[in-house]
VEXMARLUM-635047 format. One record per residue: residue number from 1; residue in one letter; z, x, y of N, C-alpha, C in turn. Coordinates in steps of 0.001 Angstrom, whole numbers, m for minus. Each point is the difference from the previous one (the first is absolute). Layout:
<recs>
REC num residuo     n_Z     n_X     n_Y    ca_Z    ca_X    ca_Y     c_Z     c_X     c_Y
REC NUM       A       Z       X       Y       Z       X       Y       Z       X       Y
...
</recs>
This chain:
<recs>
REC num residuo     n_Z     n_X     n_Y    ca_Z    ca_X    ca_Y     c_Z     c_X     c_Y
REC   1       X  m69821   69205 m103069     740    m576     711    1374     607    m704
REC   2       X     245     354    m702    1563     515    m669    m193    1269     744
REC   3       X    m780     545     224     564    1184     907     872    m430    1368
REC   4       X    m919    m703     922     747    m206     816    1422    m723    m239
REC   5       X     184    m840    m895    1695    m605    m604     787    1631    m244
REC   6       X    m697     689    m577     533    1212    m544     988     578    1440
REC   7       X   m1256     449     975      91     472    1178    1454    m755    1057
REC   8       X    m617   m1307     m80    1162    m681     513    1395     m14    m271
REC   9       X     225     237   m1545    1283     m39    m272     617    1813     447
REC  10       X    m852     657    m389     461    1209     486     410     305    1196
REC  11       X    m567    m476    1145     396    m391    1068    1209    m505     310
REC  12       X      85   m1082    m441    1408    m677    m378     978     520    m199
REC  13       X    m276     713    m864    1137    1004   m1008     689    1279    1231
REC  14       X   m1383     754     215     354     621    1093     648     m60    1153
REC  15       X    m384   m1398     225    1104    m687    1569    1182    m119    m633
REC  16       X      m4    m745    m617    1564    m137    m866    1072    1214     236
REC  17       X    m748    1035    m690     623    1163    m532     332     859    2119
REC  18       X    m822     196     618     m99     172    1237    1082    m870     673
REC  19       X    m130   m1143    m142    1287    m938    1002    1430     446   m1038
REC  20       X    m103     107   m1049    1572     201   m1210     243    1441     652
REC  21       X    m689     892     383     855    1504     540     104     214    1224
REC  22       X    m799   m1555    1002     312      70    1407    1421   m1051     m55
REC  23       X     144    m592    m902    1141    m795     187    1149     991    m387
REC  24       X     176     816   m1173     616     878     231     728    1139     695
REC  25       X   m1210     459    1003     445     789     806     518    m837     997
REC  26       X    m167   m1106     569     739    m587     742    1697    m550    m446
REC  27       X     m11    m301   m1475    1416    m178    m531     651    1554     411
REC  28       X    m324     984    m270     475    1194      41     389     597    1254
REC  29       X    m998    m762    1203     182     539    1581    1318    m771     461
REC  30       X    m388   m1171    m473    1391    m951     381     875     182    m719
REC  31       X     348     550   m1151    1671     558    m392     308    1399     956
REC  32       X   m1051     539    m330     105    1363    1044     919    m267    1606
REC  33       X    m729    m699     378     447    m851    1361    1305    m390    m155
REC  34       X     266    m371    m796    1391    m808    m146    1115    1452    m284
REC  35       X    m554     585    m812    1075    1046   m1154     126    1143    1278
REC  36       X   m1368     729     845     195     746     856      93    m696    1438
REC  37       X    m985    m299     m38     232    m414    1677    1034    m502     683
REC  38       X     463   m1092    m371    1125    m667     664    1392    1238     m91
REC  39       X      85     542    m960    1143    1089     126    m274    1124    1536
REC  40       X   m1537     225    m219     m11    1254    1193     m59    m877    1057
REC  41       X    m525   m1202    m141    m116   m1243    1770    1527     158     316
REC  42       X     980      90   m1106    1422     169     439     696    1270     415
REC  43       X    m656     686    m411     565    1502     m25    m206     208    1591
REC  44       X    m974    m169     333    m947     648    1066     599   m1010    1254
REC  45       X     127   m1536    m330    1427    m627    1290    1758     864    m373
REC  46       X      44     471    m690    1052     793      99     217     734     457
REC  47       X   m1182    1420    m257     m49     662     495    m480     257    1530
REC  48       X    m520   m1192     272    m417    m298    1594    1255      11    1192
REC  49       X     880   m1097    m959    1202      18     327     733    1051     439
REC  50       X     427     646   m1531     403    1465     390      87    1012    1092
REC  51       X   m1755     m84     312    m350     947    1319     211    m526    1163
REC  52       X     264   m1451    m126      22    m276    1172    1883     m73     486
REC  53       X     632     191   m1432    1589    m261     530    m132    1875     388
REC  54       X    m535    1057    m437     473    1049     171    m754     498    1242
REC  55       X    m981    m453     726    m708      70     965    1065    m276    1426
REC  56       X     949   m1642    m280     463    m363     868    1211     690     186
REC  57       X     729     568    m941    1318     933      94    m413    1078     416
REC  58       X   m1261     647    m439    m628    1121     790     478    m185    1672
REC  59       X    m781    m879     295     193    m392    1492     927    m625    1128
REC  60       X     637    m793    m982    1521     261     477     860    1531    m173
REC  61       X    m244     865    m876     725    1067     261    m524     638     940
REC  62       X   m1202      82     438    m947     474    1156     824     m85     941
REC  63       X     103   m1570     322      95    m645    1349    2054     365      m3
REC  64       X     683     317    m982    1109    m116     450     322    1555     495
REC  65       X    m599     767    m933    m315    1546     629    m359     145    1690
REC  66       X    m952    m490     375    m341      74    1215     936    m714     707
REC  67       X     175   m1071     111    1558    m991     619    1048     968     509
REC  68       X     403     721   m1827     846    1195     426    m488    1108     708
REC  69       X    m602     544     111   m1074    1041     874     511    m448    1868
REC  70       X    m707   m1236    m186     724    m203    1291    1017    m179     487
REC  71       X     966    m527    m413    1154    m176     134     634    1190     398
REC  72       X    m284    1014    m797     637    1494    m231    m957     748    1453
REC  73       X    m733    m274     146    m708     501    1008     451    m353    1491
REC  74       X    m179   m1549    m206    1044    m314    1599    1231     330    m140
REC  75       X     509     413    m943    1800     585     181      m5    1018     357
REC  76       X   m1257     878    m274     824    1233     330    m965     697    1201
REC  77       X    m291   m1433     524    m586     784    2018    1286     251     582
REC  78       X     m12    1435     530    1267     324     646    m171   m1313    1237
REC  79       X    1485    m612     136     417    m776    1422     501    1052     901
REC  80       X    m312    m431    1221     478     412     796    1023    m156     946
REC  81       X     942     548     179     857     107     472     601     179    1478
REC  82       X     432    m761    1144     m24     321    1282    1262     491     262
</recs>
């Protein structure tokens, strides 16, 4: 009977050690999420907004060039004098 008590104590000690390590890993992961994850999320948002700004300004420049080209081509059409 003493053998079963020793085995149960060893199993109990093993599970406590295992959960202690798992708890440590979870704490480290939570700290990494706060220290690394949140700044990366913020940086991604900033980069996305910057990219949208660049795309919009490029599109506006292209549309301005097209409208200028259309205006120039309209003015260069020869007028008929009668």
